N, C-alpha and C positions, 0 to 999 in steps of 0.2 A: 329896348326892354319888351314890347309886344312879340317881337318875332322870337325872340329868345323863349318866351313861353311856347309860341307855336311849334319851335322846334321840338319842344319837350312834352307835347301834346302827342298823346297815341291815337292812331286810327281805329275808331271802333270796328270790332270783327263784326260781320255778319254772323248770324247764327249758323250758317253752312261751315263758314271758314272756322270760326271759332272749333266747332265740332271736329273739322279737318285736321286743324294744328293739335287738338287734344290727341286726335289717333295717332299721328305721326308720333308725339312723343310717347304715348303708349308703345307702339311698334318699336321706336329703339329700344325702352327698357325691357319689354317683353323677349325681344331678341337678344339682350345681353344676362337677362337671368331669369331663372326659374320662374314660375307662374307665383309660388309662394312667395318667394322674396321681392316682389313689386308691390310697392306700397302706394294706394292711392293718393295720399299727400305728396307723393314725390314728383308723381305725374302733375299735381295742380302747381306744385312748386315751380317747376321747370317751365310750365305753361305760362306762369305769372297770374294766375287767376286762383280766388278761394276754392276751397274743398266743397264749398256748398254749391257755387255755379258747376264744377264737374259733376256733382251728384245730379244736378239739374238736368245734366244730358244722360248720363250714364246712372241709374239707381244703385249700381253695386260694381264690384272689380268684375264679377261675372260677366255681367252684361258690358262692361267696357272692353275686356279681352273678346268677348263674342263678337262685338262690333268691329275691333281690328282683323280678326278672321275674316268676317263676311266683306269688308273693304276688300281685303288682297282678293278673296276669292272672287269678288266681281271685276276687279281689274283685270285678273288672269283670263277669266272667260271673256271679256269684252275684246281683249287683244290677240285672243287666239281662235275668235268666233270664225266658221266657215264661212267661206263665199260661195253661194250656190253656183253650180254650172262649171266651176273650174276643179279640175282633177286633185284628188287628194294626195297623191305625189306632188304635184308642183305648189300645192300650198303648205306642206308638210315644212319644208325649207324655210319659208317667208313665216310661217306661224311660231316655228321654233326662234327664228332669228330674234323675232318680236318677243318674243318669250325670254329668252337669254338677255335682250337689253333690257327688259323689265326687271330681272332678277340682279343683274349688276346695278342699275340705278335705284332699286327700292331693296336693296341687302335686308335692312332692318326690318321691313315689312316681311319679307319671305322667309326669313328665319324665324319670326314671330308665328308666322301662320303655321309653320311646320312642328311649332313647340307644342301647338294646340293638343295634339293627341297624346301627349307626356303628363299634361294636367291631369290631377285629380278628379278634377270637376265633371262630372257625366254630361250637364248642360253643355259646357265648353265643347268638349269631345264630339258631342252630338251635333253641333255646328260644323266643325272641324270635316266630320265624315261626309255631312250632306254636302259640304263643299267638293269633295271628292268625288263623290258621286255625281253632282253636276258635270263637272269635268270629264269624267268617264262617259256620260251620256252625250255630251258634244262630240265627242271623238266618234263614238259608236255611230252616232247621226250622220255625221260626215262620211264615214266609210259606207253606211246603208244607201246615200245618195248618190255614191258615185258608180257609175255604170262597171268598172272594173270589179265592184266588190258586191255590190247589191243588196237589197232589202234584207233577204234572207241572211246574208252574212253578218247582220248586225244581230240577230236573234240567237247565233250560235252562243252557246255556254263559253266554247273554249275560247272564243275572240273575248267576250267580256273579259275571261280571266287573265289573258293576253294584256290586254288594256291597262286592267290594274294592276298589274304587275309592273307594267312599261312605266306607269305612273309613278310608282315605287322607286323603280330604278333612276328615274329621271330627275326626281327629288334628291336621290342620294348624289346623283352625277352634281347637280347644281350646288348643293351645300359643299361639297369638297370643293368645287371650282371657288366659290368665295373663300375658302380658306386659303387656296393656292392656286390663283388664275393664271397659271404657266401657258396652258394650252390657250390657243386664241380660239375666240368664239364661234368661229366657222368650224374649226376642229370638234368642239363640243357640241355643235349643232348636227354635224354630220355623223357622229356617233349616235346620237340620240333619234335622229332619223333612222339609220340602219337598222338599231335596234327595234323600234316600233315594227319598220317593214319586215324585218325578221321573225318577229314573233306573231305575225298574221298572216305570213306566207302560207299559203296551203300546204 
């Protein structure tokens, strides 16, 4: 009897584990439905927690969705961080490979992240645009640190515009790839690499 009770006993999640669970549920729901169609009560139901507990972690839906967006942004920035001393051209294939692995493994989170700009909520859109700006700065900093390009390269307005456009291009390619994963990852990686190098070529 005691063994059966033990099997039915759930392990109590830590604060960080619970928060991660809620964000994972949110990423799935926000990736499948428009922002206005996602109900916070549904998130709590799927996660198996009370609505009150969810509000303990996130005061409202806006803050909850913003946290989903921030989590995905942090993941992407970590996995594509530049490696000091390694030429950009060498890093590009490896960084894009890791990025595409992430896109495929965390499709819900990736889709949810890129839905943020379509919401009518200014605060959520601001979080999303700040995340894109962080990606842009990371890429430009890597270019500026590479002797092939140099610090002055990163200060050029046309380079900033090219990188911003490339991020939009890569996003569109990845979202389409998730719908129809017919091209191999390596083909998508090479396509995106050529697009960036072509966009910033002198």
